[in-house]
NUKOLBA-488123 format. One record per residue (C-alpha): residue in three letters; x, y, z. Coordinates in pm, whole numbers, plus 50000, padded with zeros to 5 digits. Example, Ala and Ser with C-alpha at 12.3 -4.5 7.8 and 13.67 -1.06 7.14 Angstrom:
2
ALA512304955050780SER513674989450714
//
This chain:
325
MET105078528663462SER102498523563736LEU098848516363668GLU097728543463910LEU099738568863709THR098438558463366LEU094828555863486GLY095108589163666LEU096508605763354THR093718590863144LEU091028603263380ALA092488638363404ALA093038639963027LEU089428629962956LEU088168656563197PHE090458683363052GLU089348676262695ALA085668674662784ALA085898707862968ILE088038729062736GLY088878709362423TYR091988720362236PRO092548757962279ALA092168777261954ILE095248798262031LEU097398766862044LEU095888754161721ALA096658787061547ARG100198790261679ALA101468754561703GLY098998732661519HIS097728700061667PRO099598667561746VAL097548649561481MET098778675161228TRP102378668461333ILE101838630961299GLY100198636960962ARG103278655260833LEU105468625660929ILE103138601060755ALA102928622960444ALA106738624860428LEU107038587060457ASP104408582460188ARG106148607059960ASN109638592460003PHE109028555160056ASN105898547859850LEU107488548659505ASP105648540259184SER108838524359049GLU108828497259318THR107098463659294PRO103998456559505GLY106118435159737GLN108698462459782ARG105978488059854ARG104458465060116ILE107858461560285ALA108288499360271GLY104898502660437VAL105928479060718VAL109128498960775SER107128531460773LEU104708517461030LEU107618507361255LEU109008542661228ILE105618557961306VAL105138535561610GLY108708539461735LEU108868577161702SER105418581861856ALA106248559362151ALA109568576862209ALA107968611362188GLY105148602062424LEU107418585362678GLY110008613162665LEU107388640562701GLN105738623362996LYS109028618663180LEU110028654663113LEU106718669563225MET106558648263538LEU109808664263655LEU108128698463667PRO106038713163949LEU102418703763870GLY103888680463610PHE100978656163637LEU098578683263522TYR100828692863231ALA101058656363126ALA097288652563155PHE096758683162935ALA099178668662679GLY097198636262687SER093928654962639THR095038664362286LEU094608627762188PHE090848627662257ALA087938640862051GLN084988641262293ARG084218678162257SER084988682761887LEU083038651461790HIS079948664161969HIS080378698561811TYR080688687161451VAL077918661261467GLY075648686961632LYS076318710761344VAL074898684961102ALA071598684761293ASP071588722761297GLY072338723260925LEU069428700060846ASP067148723561036VAL068078750060779SER068128729860457LEU069258697360301GLU072178715460135ALA073338729260469GLY073148694460621ARG075128679860331ARG077768706960370GLU078188699960742VAL078248662160709SER080938664360440HIS083358675560716ILE082998643060912VAL082388615160655GLY084088603960338ARG081018594460138ASP079538615559858PRO077298641760024GLU075438649459701ALA074148613659695LEU072508617760037ASP068928627560106GLU067898641360446ALA067688606660602GLY071048597360450VAL072688628160598ALA071258619960941ARG072348583460920ALA075848593860812ALA076178617261110ILE074998590561355GLU077328564361207SER080258588461232LEU079338596461592ALA079238559761691GLU082408549661508ASN084388579661628PHE083268574261986SER085308542361957ASP088218556161753GLY088418591161900VAL087528585562264VAL087448549562388ALA090518536462205PRO092928564462307ALA091608561662664LEU092218524262665TRP095758526562530MET096648556362750ALA095458536363050VAL097778508362940GLY100838528462839GLY100478564762944LEU101218591962691ALA103278567362487GLY100368543262455GLY097958570862360ALA100398586162111VAL101058552861939TYR097348546261904LYS096678580961762ALA099578578061519VAL098468544161388ASN094858555661357THR095998586461164ALA098158564860939ASP095188542860863SER093068573060768MET095818586960544ILE097358556560377GLY095228526660477HIS093138527660160ARG092558499159916ASP093458519759611ALA096208517259352ARG098638539359541HIS098128527359897GLY096818491859867ASP100278477559932PHE102078505760111GLY099238511460358TRP098458474660416ALA100438471760741SER098978503760887ALA095398493360803ARG095798458460949PHE097528471061264ASP094828497361314ASP092198469861291LEU094088449861552ILE094548477061811ASN090928488161774LEU089518453461843PRO089208457162223ALA088138493662214SER085338488261961ARG083778460762172LEU084128482062483ALA082588511862300GLY079558490762207VAL079118479962569LEU079428516062686VAL076718526962443VAL074458499462577ALA075238510462933GLY074608546862843ALA071148537662714PHE070068531063074PHE070358568463138VAL068648581662823PRO064838583462819GLY063438564262524ALA066628544762459SER066658507062505PRO069768489762641LEU068218455662571HIS067618463962204GLY071098479362182TRP072678447662319ALA070628425362088ALA071458446061779MET075148446761866ARG075318409061903ARG073278403161587ASP074498429761345ALA078078439961435ALA079678411961234ARG077768422460921HIS079728454860895ARG082558455960641SER084808468860919PRO085798444061191ASN085338471761449ALA082908499161345GLY079868476561359TRP080008472561735PRO079298508361845GLU077158515261537ALA074898485261593ALA074648492461966MET073618528461901ALA071158519261628GLY069488492461836ALA069308514362146LEU067658542661948GLY065338520261743ILE066798531061409ALA068678514261124ILE071968528260990ALA074768517660753GLY073548498360449PRO074468509960094ARG076668541060069TYR078498558859785TYR082218566459811GLY083888584059518GLY080918575859298LYS081098538659375LEU078408519759563SER079558502459881VAL077038476960005ASP077128471060378GLY074918453060626LEU072298472160820MET073068480361180GLY069858478961383GLU068018459061119GLY064278463061159GLY064628497961300ARG063428529961136TYR065648538460836GLU064258573460772CYS066368592261028THR066038629461101ALA067868657861274ASP066028648561592ASP067558613761572ILE070998629661553ARG070228648461875ARG068968616462038ALA072228599761934LEU074178628562087ARG072358623862418LEU073258586962411TYR076858595862322ARG077098619162621ALA075718592162848ALA078118565762713ASP081028589762751GLY079948596463108VAL079988559063177LEU083508557263033VAL084788585663253THR083148569763557LEU084718536063477VAL088178551363442ALA087678570363770VAL086668538763956LEU089678519863819ALA092038548763897PHE090898551064257ALA090988513264291ALA094578512864162LEU095548538464426SER094318515464702TRP095978483764574
//
């Protein structure tokens, strides 16, 4: 699989998704690839994650399930790409298929709705933010809702945009599909609870591993994007990322979150409630303003658009460079 093909597919897929997203008619009639992956993961969880097994047996079952998820996703992605490339205009069909693995447009939409909700009332903001974060919305004040939205925007820029672009550039539709499948598995079974602590261990650790390069790249892209946003500081974003990223409980989320917080002069993360339990985390952008507002969400969205633009430009430059090699 040539680099010019995978980079070209990645560029076209990013542009497709940014322009049109995932058509509602397809969602209504066929669902979404993430939904298909989710059904596979749910079936594996239901049939392999048995309460009667020992913790060791459940961990082995989780490893086997992860291998099935990766293998089937890779085979589906590779087979689909080869099939589509045989058709007239096959490159465009393959690029559209790849666009389903990105979340540029939907991420911007749902985070923007939180800002709009806060303009109406705190309850409306809580309702909107509950669609994009797992923490308890009722425990959030206005600043907490705004911080949650900004954290979700930064983290999902890495998970939903940069990482699938990186792995699609490496492995075409197969690379993008494998990443999306593993990331979905982590969100579904990668929890440290009684049911999934052992079964989801392999998926959670593998998700951490494959997100390592993308999270660092996402942080750098946010810093680069700050050059194009009035009032944002790339120097403060870079300093916060280097200082605060390692304080995050996630090995990856801290990089884009700290970069965004520092660039905007705010502080995010810190203590949060999940399922009624307090989770204490380090501050990203320590020293920045902690009382965030709906306007800060909109500032973060401007920085997100700029960082995404830098990503698309980078992929375009690499794609055209690959064509000339």
